[in-house]
N, C-alpha and C positions, 0 to 999 in steps of 0.2 A: 504493500500500500504506500509506503513511503517513498519507494522507487517510482511509483506511478505518479504521486505528487510532484516529484522532483522533475520527472519528464515534462509533466505539463507545465510547471513553473518555467522551465527552460523554453518550451515551445512559446509561452506567453512573452518572455523576455526577448526572444528573437524577433517574434512579430512585432513587438513594440518598436524595436530598433529599426525593422524594415519600414514600418509605418512612419516613424520619425523622418526617415531619409526622404519618402515619398512626400510627406507634408511639408518639409523644408524646400524642397524644389518648386512645389506648387505655391507656396507662400512667396518665394522669390519671384516667380513668374507673375503672380497675380499682382504683386507690388509694382513691379516694372510696367506691367500692362495699364494698371490704373494711372500711374504717374505719366506714363508716355502718351496715352490716348486722351488725356484731359484737354490739351490744346485744340485737338479736332473735334472732340464731342462738344466743347463749349463754343466752337465756332471762331476761336482766336486766330487759327491758322489753317490754310488749306491743306488736306492730306495729299492732294494731287501735286501740289506746289512743292511739299516736302519730299514725297517719294520721287518726283521727277525732276527736281531742282539740280542745278549744275554749279551752285555756288553756296559757300557757307560763310556769311558775313554777319556775326551777331550784332555789331554796332548798327548795321543798316536794317536789323530785323529781317534777314534774308536767311532761310534755312533750307538748304536742298542737300539730299544725300544720295542721290543717284550716282554721281560720280564717285563717291566713297564705296558704295556697293561694287560697283564695276572694279575698283581697285582692289577690294577684298577678294573677288572672285578671281581676278587675274593673278595676284600674288600667291593665293592658295593653289590655283591650278598649275601655275609654274613650279612653285616649290614640290607639288606632289609629283609632277611628270619627272622631275630630277630624282626625288627622293625614293620613290617606288622601284624603279629599276636598280639604282645603286644600293638601296637597302636590300632588295630581295637577293641579289647576287653575292651581296656580302653575307648575308645570312646563310646562303647555300654554301659559300666557302666555309664559313665557320662551323656549321654544323654537319656538313657531309664530306668535306675534302680536307681540311686542315687537320694536321697532327694534334693530338690532345693537348700538348703544352701551348702550341700555337693558338689553338681554339679558345683555351682558357684565357691566354693573355689578351686576345682580340675582344673576347666578350667582357672581360673586366674593364678594358678600356672604353668599350661602348656604354656599360653601364655608369662608369664614372663621367662621361660625356653627357648622359642623360640627367645627372644630378647637378650639372653646372646651372647656377641662376640664370634666367633669361637675360637679364641686363648685361651679363658678361658677353653674351653672344652679340648684343648690340654694340657693346664697347669694341668688340672685335671687329664688327662690321663698319663701325665709324672710324676706327684707327688703322684698319689694314685693308678691307675691301674697298670702301669709298675712295680712298686715294688712288687705288689702282684703277678703278673704273673712271676716275676723273682724267687720268692720263691718257685713257683711249675713247672717251665720250666725245661726241661731235659737239656737245654743248658745254663743254669745260666744267662739268659739274658731276659729282659721283653719286649724290643722293638721288635714288631713282627706283623705278619698279624693279630693275634687275638687281639692285642692290638688296631690296626686300626678298627677293626670290631667292637669292644666294643665302642670306641670313637664315631665313625660314628652312631652307634645305638642310642646313647645318642642325637645326633645332629638331626637325622632324625625323632625321636619319635614325638616331638612337632608338627611338620609339619603334620605328618599322623594324630595325634590325633585330632588337631584343625579343619582340613579340613574334617575329617571323622564325627566329630560331626555336623558339619554345614550339611554335606549331610545327616545324620540319622534325624536330627531335621527337615529337609525340606520335609521329607515323608509325605504326607497328611494324616490327622487323619481318613479320610474316608477309607484308606487302613486297618488300625487297627480295625476300627468299624465293617467293613465287615467280617474280620476274626473272631471277637469275636461273630458276629451273627451266624456264623457257628459253634460255640461251641469250638473254639481253645482256648487253654490256653495262658496267656501273653507271656511266654517264647517261645512257638511254634510261636506265632505271630512275635515276634522280630526277629527270626532266619529264619523262612520261609517266612515272607511277607515283614518286614521293610528292612532287609538287601538286598534281591534281588531288592527291588524297589529303594534302594540307591547306587546301584552297579556302576553306572556312576560317581557319585561324590566320591566313594571310590576309583575307578580307577584312578580319577585325582589326589586324595591324595597320592596314591602309586607313580604315575609318577613324581610329584613334589619331592617326598621323594628320589627317584632314582636320580633325577637331582641334589639335593642337596648333595647326597653321592658321586656322580661322580666328582662334581666341587669343593669339599672341599680341601683346601690346608693347611692352617696354623696349623691346629689341627692335621692332619695326619702327617705333617712333624715332628712334635715333637716326634711321638711315633712310626714311621715306621722304622727306622734304616737306610733306604736310602743306600742300598749297590750298588756298582759299576757294579754289574752284578749277574746273577743266578735266575733260575725260583724259585718261592716259591713252595716247595713240601710238606710243612706242616704248621700248624697254628703257628709254633713257629719260622719260618723263617723270617728274615727281609724282607722288601719290599721297593719298590720305585715306588709309582704311577705317572702317568704322569704328574699330577698338581704339585705334590711335586717336580719333576725334573726341571720343569720351574722356579718355585718360589726360589729353591736353588741356582741356577746358573745365572738367567738372570741379576742380577745387576751388575756383573763384566765380562760377556762374551763379546767377540768381534768377528769380522770377521766370519769365518766358524762355530765356536762355537756358536754365536749367532743366526746364520741361521738355525743351527739344533734345537735350542730350538724353533725357530718359526715353524719348521716342526713338533716338538712334539705337539705344539699347534694345527696343522692341523690335526693330528691324533686324538688328544682329541676332537676337534670340529666334526670331521666326526663320531667319535664314539658316541658322545651325540645325533647327529642328527639322527643316524641310530636307537639308542635305542628309542628315542621319537617317530620316525615313526612306529616302530613295536609295541610299547605301545599304540599308538593311533589307530593302526588298529586293534589291539585286543580289545580295548575299543569299537570301532565302530561296530565289530562283535558281541559283547556282547550285545550291544544296539539293533542291528538288530534282534538277537534271542528274545529279550524280547518281 
């Protein structure tokens, strides 16, 4: 009887913790939504002008975030296009090709890299990447979309590598042994058997990498340039992602300005939720086809 009561108490305890996490997320979302939608519900500002605007000038009460949304999409897409192949092939080498000592050393280095504060990546980008881009840029300036992409790639890589290694090492040995029994080579087995078997874990690594790239603020703020308006039409253009906009101005904003920053947070939150829903749907379709 005492054992049953203990098990019941444990169930209630873990359920309470799970509900607390869910309620916390919902409370944050509701708070941001209420604060962010107030200017549009009250008629203080046009939702169309906000979502479609190409300039952000609080002193003139002009608030447009479309160019920021485009900057966030382009910087994230660029970082992921670089980080996914680099991270996947690195993980393949660490988990399937490298000798044990080399594998342990590389994995420890990757884990150490993932623990570095994001502002350090921003400092490296500002002090090393930006000057080198400035030397080759046609506009004689290094802060740009390209700088943001390179910094985000450095930050996303450790996540992709570490999770991809876990996914690849989690493939049962029986899969590889069956492939060898059919006369397949080791390389063929890696790319035709192990990789497809680990695709669910690899997809999770990519999703978390995208989330890191979308939500990064401090490092991006140091190398983006943060213009007051204008769509980025090339890799050399300065950009102002949504996260950077909030971090730059929230500390001194008041009134309408502060409310519009919360509105920017609503756009960012909705965008992240949409991206995660799409990626999870794609992953489920892949698992279903498997």
